[in-house]
C-alpha positions, 0 to 999 in steps of 0.5 A: 453484083460484086460485094468486095470493097463497096460502100453500102447504103443500108435499108431504112424505112420511109427513107430509102426510097428512090430519091434518097438512093439516087442521092447516096449513089451520086455522092459515092454509094456503090450499093443502095438498099431499098427500104424493107417491103413486106411480101404480103404488100408486094404481092398485091402489086402490079408492075407498071412502066411509068413513061412519064417519070422514066421509072418502073413502079409497083402499084398496089391494086385497089389503092393505086399507091406506089409500093416500090419505085425504081429506075434503069439508072440504079438497076445494077446497084439497087437491092430489094429488101424484103420482110417475109416469114414464108419461103413461097411468098418470098419467092413469089415476091422476088420473081415479081421484082427480080428483073428490075433490081440487082439483088434480093435481101431478106431482112432478119434483123429488124427489132420493131414490133411490126416485123417481129409480130409477123414472124419477120425481121429479128424473129427469124433469128430464132428459127434457123430451119425457116431461115434455111427454107427461105434462103435455099428456096430463093438461091435455087430458083433465082438467077441473081444474088440473094443475101440477108441481113442479121443482128448479133445473137446472145453470144459470139459463138451463136452468131457464128454458128448461124452465119455458117448455116446461112452460108450453106444456103448459097447466099452471095453475101451476109450483112451483119449489124453489130448490135443485138436485138435488145440493143438500142442505137446509143449502144456501141456496135460490137465490131469485134463480134462482126470480125468473128463472123468474117473469120468464120465465113468464106463469102463476103460479109458486109459490116454495119454499125456506127459509121458516121464519117467517111473515115469510119468506112476504112476504120470498120473495114480494118477492124472487122476484116469485112468485105464491105461496109454499110451505113444507116444513120450516118447516111440518113443525117448526111447522105454525102458521107459517101464522099471521099473529100468529106461531107457537104453542109447538111443544108446543101444535101437537104436541098438536093434531096428535095430536088430529087424528090421532086424529080422522082415524084416521091411520096410526100410522107416519105419525103417529109420523114427524111427531111424531119430526120435531118432537122431533128439531128442538126436542128429542132422540129419546133423551130419555124422550119420544122413547123413549116415542113409539117404543114406541107401537103405535097412535094411541090409545097416542100419545093416552094419551102426550100426555094425550088419553085423554078426547079419544079416548073422546069421538071414539069415543062420537061415532061409536058 
């Protein structure tokens, strides 16, 4: 995995499943992160080759639910992001999935209560010894890139000190979200503090925060000196942000996402969540479209809603 001069899709819960990753890659994303998956959840799974879909599925024993789905087409660019607070569990989880992904990433930036309460995500930022243990255990025992994603600490100096400590664990790259744990999305990302980290490290830094148009990739790279740039909300609202020629109409992008969700038999809750995020940004969930999406019970229902019935039939016939 080369982390220089890359356009990167950030990890996003319920959004970053296989169809959305494939959509982003089709539009130009070089590296695509999956949604954060908790180690406890992944360790309940068994790896199953799905010949019907042409995918590799990690199925939760007992429930039969798909926890993580990938395919050979994304093998060289997909990053498995893990939520963990234990080096042993992190390694066991990584060993389960390492043959099917390009890299392993540890989430050290999520500020949501479900992560922090479990000692994961941003909770790790105040536990440098545990960070050392998790990352060193992975880098010493895996023959693949290991990275992590952090947020800014209280002061630029503290962030730089932590980043230097992380670099010593042998990670291949470090992603930095230019906001602090207490910051909200409306607060401007602090690109200058990402630049401080870049100046202090020799490994590639992936800058994240406030990228909403293709031109922002270049602006952020120039402002921070980062090796690569990562985008979250800007991609969620229109995955064609990765196109050098500019974004496509969101309606067109939405329909293509529905088609890919049909193709990869995506979880309907995940698919609806992504569509609703699009609608909330560009329109309103209280309009007829939003209400109709809420009523859909299957991905096929969504296909019908968006005029993709023939595509559904064609996909089914191609696999029969």
